[in-house]
N, C-alpha and C positions, 0 to 999 in steps of 0.2 A: 402090725396087724390092722390098727385103726386106719392107716393110710389105705390099705387094700380094701377095707370094708367100705370106705367112702367111694372109692373107685368103682367097686362092683355094684353098689346100690345106685349110683348115678348112671352108670352104663345100663343097668337094668331098666331104669325109668325111661331112658332115651330109646331103648330098643322096644319097650312096650308101646310107646307112642309111634314107633315106626310101623307097627302092624295095624292096618285098617284105619284107625283114627289117631291123629296127632294130639287129641285133647283128652285121651283116656286118663292120664295121670291127673290132670287138672280137675276132671270130673270126680275123681276119687278123693284127692287130698287138697284140692283147691289151689294148688301151685303147679305151674307148668314144668314139664321135664327140662325145658330149655333154661328156665330160671334156676332150677336145682343144679343143672350142669355148670352154669356160670359160677354159682356160689361154691360148688365143689372144686372147680378148677382154681379159684382164688385161694381156697383153704389148702388145697394140696400144694400149690406153689409156695404158700407160707410155711407149711410143714417141711417141705423140701429145703427151703432156704434157711429156716430157723433151727430145725432139729435134724436135718440131713436124712429125713425119712424117705423110703423108696418102696415101690411095689414088691411083692413077693416075686421071685424069679419066674415062676410059672405064669403068673398074671402078666408080667412084663412081656414074656414071649407070646402069650395069647393076644395082648394088645398090639404088639408090633408085627406079628406074622399072620394074624387072622383078622382081628377087628379092623385094623387100618386098611389092608388091601381089599377086604370084602366090602366094606362100606364105600370105599372109593370107586371100585369097579361097579358095584351095584348102583350107586348114584349116577354115574356117567351113562351106563347102559340103559337104565330105566328112563333117564332124562331124554336121551337120544330117541328111544323107542316111542315115548309119549309125544315127543315133538313131531315125529314123522307119521303118526297115526291119528285117527279121529279121537276126540276128547274121551277120556276115561277108559279107552280100550286097554291101555297098559295096566291100569289099576284093576280092571275086571279079570285080567289073566293072573296078575301077581299083586295081591292086596297089600302092597308095601308103599309107604309114604317116602318116596325117594328124596323129597326135600328134607325129611327128618334124617335120612341116611347121611346127608351132608353135615348135619350137626354132629352126628356120631363120629364122622371122619375127622372133623375139627377137634373134637374132644380127644380122640385117640392120638392125634398129632401133638397136642399140648402135653398129654400124659407122657408120650414118648420122649419129648424134648426134656422134660424135667427129670426123666429117668437117667439122663446122661451122667456119666461120672463127672465130679467137680472139675477135674483137670481138663477133661474133654470139653466140658461146657465153657470153661474159661478160655481155652485155646481156640475153640471154633465159634465163639460167641458172635463175632463180627460176620463170619460167613453165614451163620444161621439167620441173622437179621437181614443180610443181603438177599439170600434166596427166599426168605419169607415173603418178600414182595410178590414173587412169581406164584406162590401158593395163594396169597390173598387175591391177586388178580385172576387166577384160575377159578377160584370159587365165585368171584364177582361175575366173571364171564359166564360161568355155568348157570347162574341164577337168571340170566337173560333168556334162557330157554325154559324156565319154569313157567307153569300156567298162572293165570290170574295176575299177570303183570307184576310179579314179585319184585323184580329189580326196580321197576318204576316206583313201587310203593315204598320200598326201603330207602329210596332216594328223596322222599318227601320231607317236609319240615317235621321236626320232632320224631323222626324215625331213626333207623339203625345208623346210617352214615352220619347224620348230623349229631346224634348222641355220641358217636365214636369220636367225632371232631372235638366236641366239648371235652371229653375225657382226655384226649391227646394233649390239648392245649392246657388243661388244668394240671395234668401231670408234669408237663414241660415247665409250667410256671413254678411248681414246687421244686423240681430238680434244679432249676436256675438258682433258687434260693440256697439250696445245698451247696452248689458250686461256688456261689458268692461267699458262703461261710468258709469253705475249704481253702479258698485263695484270698482270705481276708488280709493276709500279709501284703498283698498287692492291691492297695486300696482303690486305685482307679479302675482296675479290671473287676474287682469285687463290686464296685458301684455300678459298673456297666451291666453286670449280670443281674443285679437287683432291678435295674431299669428294664432289662429284657423280661424278667419275671413279671413286672407290673404290666408291660405291654401284652404279654401272652395271656395274663389273667383278664385283661380288658377285652381282648379279642374273644376269649372263651365265653365271657359273659355276653358279649355282643352277638355271638353265634346263637345263643338261646334267648335272644331278645331281652336279656336281663331278667329272665323269669316271667316275662309278660304273659305268655300263654299258660304257664303253670299256675300263676296267681290270678289269671283272668283280669288283667289290668287293661283298661281301654287306652288306645293310642291318643295322645294329646292332639288337638286339632291342628296346631302349627306343624306337627310332624306328618299328619295325614297328607298334607299338600306337598311335602318335600321328600317323603320316603317312598321309594318305588314299591316296597312290599307292605306299606301302610302299617309298619311296626315300629316298636321302640328300639331302633338300632341306628348305629352310626354309619356302618359300611354300606347300607342300602340308601343313604341319602342321595338325592339327584346330583349334588355337586361332586360326588365320588364316582359317578357313573363312568365305567371304563377304566378307572384308576385301580380298582381292586384286581381286575384281571391282569392289568399291567404289572401290579405288584407280585402276583403269583408267577408271572413269567420271569421276572427278575430273580425272585427267590428260587424258583425252579432251576434257572440257569446257574445260579450260584452253587446249588447243591450238586447239579449234574457235572460241573467242572471240578468238583472237589478231588476226585481220584488223581487228577493231573498234579495237584499240589502234593498229594501224598507220595506219588511216585518220584517226582522231580525235586521236591523241596526237603531233602533230608536234613540239611542244616537249619532250615526254617522251623522244623518241628521243635527245636529247643527254645524258640522265642515265645514270649507271651501271646503274640498275635496269632499263634497257631490255635489258640483257644477258640478263635472265631472262624476256623475252617471247618466246613461240614465233614462228617465222617464219611469214608468211602463206602461204608455199608448202607448209607442212606441214599446213595446216588440213584438207584432205580426208582425210588419213591419220588424224588425231586424231578427226575426225568419225565415220568408220566405226567406229573402236574404241569411241568413246563410245556410238554408236547401238546397236551389237551388245550391249555389256555392260549398257546401260540396259534394253534389251528383254529380255535374258537374266535380269535381276534381277526384272522385274515379271511375266514369263511363265515359269512353272516348266518346262513341257514344250513344246517347239516344234521344228519340223523343221529349224531353222537351227543347231542345236547344233554341227554339224560345222564351222562357220565360226569356231569359237572360237580356234583356233590362228592362223588368218589374221588375225583381229581383233587378237590380241596382236602379230602381226608388224607390223600397220599402226601400232599405238601406238609400237612401238620404231623403226619407220621414220620416224615423225614426229619423234621425239627426235633421231635421227641427222641428219635433214635440217635441223632447227633448229640443231644444233651446227655442221654444215657451213656454214650461212649465217652464223652468228655468227663463225666463224673467218674467213670471207671478208670480212666487213663490219667487222672491228675497226679496220682502217686508216681506214675512212670515218667511223667514229663519233668524235665530238668530245666528250670528257668534261672538263668544267671542272676536276674534281679532278685528273685525270692531267696536264692541261696545266700546272696550277699547280705540281704536284710536279716536273715536268720543268724548269720555270723555276728553281725553288729549287735543284735539283741542279746545273743549269748555272751558277748564281750561285756555289755553293760551290766549283765547280771553277775 
C-alpha cells in the first residue's frame, strides 16, 4: 500500500503542475513536482529491489493503459500544434503544460518497468537497456520543438545533460570498484578495473570542473591562458584540443562494434578478456556518440553542434550500461584461470 501511496501522490503533484502553471506545487510546498518525482522514483526502485513491492493491480493497469499513452499522445500533439501555430495559441485553447506531460510520461515508463516480474526483468534486462536509447533520443528530439530554447538550455554547463554525465561517470566508477572486488581472485584484471574506476572518477570530477562553479573558486591565472573554457579542468586545456573528440570517436567505435564480438566470439566469452568487451545493449549509445563526433570532426560548421553534450552523455551512458551488464554477468562467466585458482586455494585449505 505504501508503494501505491507514493506513486499516487507523486503522480498527483505532476498532474497538478501540468494544468496551467508548472510551478503550482512549488508555490504551495516549496518543492517542485519534478524533484518530488525524482525522489519518488528512486525510492520506488529501492522498495521494488529490496522488498519486492509493487503497485496495486488496478493502479498498474491505470499507469500502463491510461497514464502512459495519454501523456505521450498529449505531449506529442500539443508540441506539434504549438510549434506550427503562433506563440501561446495552443495554451490558450488547452491550458496544459505539455512539457510537464513529458515528465509525466517518463514517470509512467519508469513505474511500468519496475512493475515487471523479476523473471521477465532479468530475462529482458539487456533488451530494455538497448531500446531505452531510442526512448531517450525520442524525448531529446521532442524537446528541440519546445519553446524558449529548452533543448539548448538543458545542454548548457551545470544543466541536465552535464549533471547526467557526472552521475553516469560517478556510478560507473563505483560499479568498477564492485567488479574489481568480485574478480579479486584475478589480481591483474581486478587491478585494471580499479584503474578504470580511478579514471572514471577523475573524468567525472573534471566534467563539473572539480566543483569550481559550485564552490565559486576562481580559475588560477596559469590556467586562464591555457584553458579554452577558462575553467579548472584538464580536458579543456589547449594541448588537448581535438584529442577529446578523437577519444570519443575511438570509444564510440569500440562500443558500436561490440555486437560483432558477441555474435561471432562464442568461445571468446569464456576468456577474461571478454570483461573488456562492451555489452551489445550499449551499442546504440556508443553509435550515436561515434556518429556525432565523427561528423563534427569532418564538418567544421553544422547545425547539430547543440547536440554535443547529449552525444557525450550517450558515450558515458554506454560505459555505465556496459559496466552494469558486466557486474550482472560475472557469475555467469566461466574463466578457466579463476576456476583453476579456486581449486588451488581449496586444495591448500
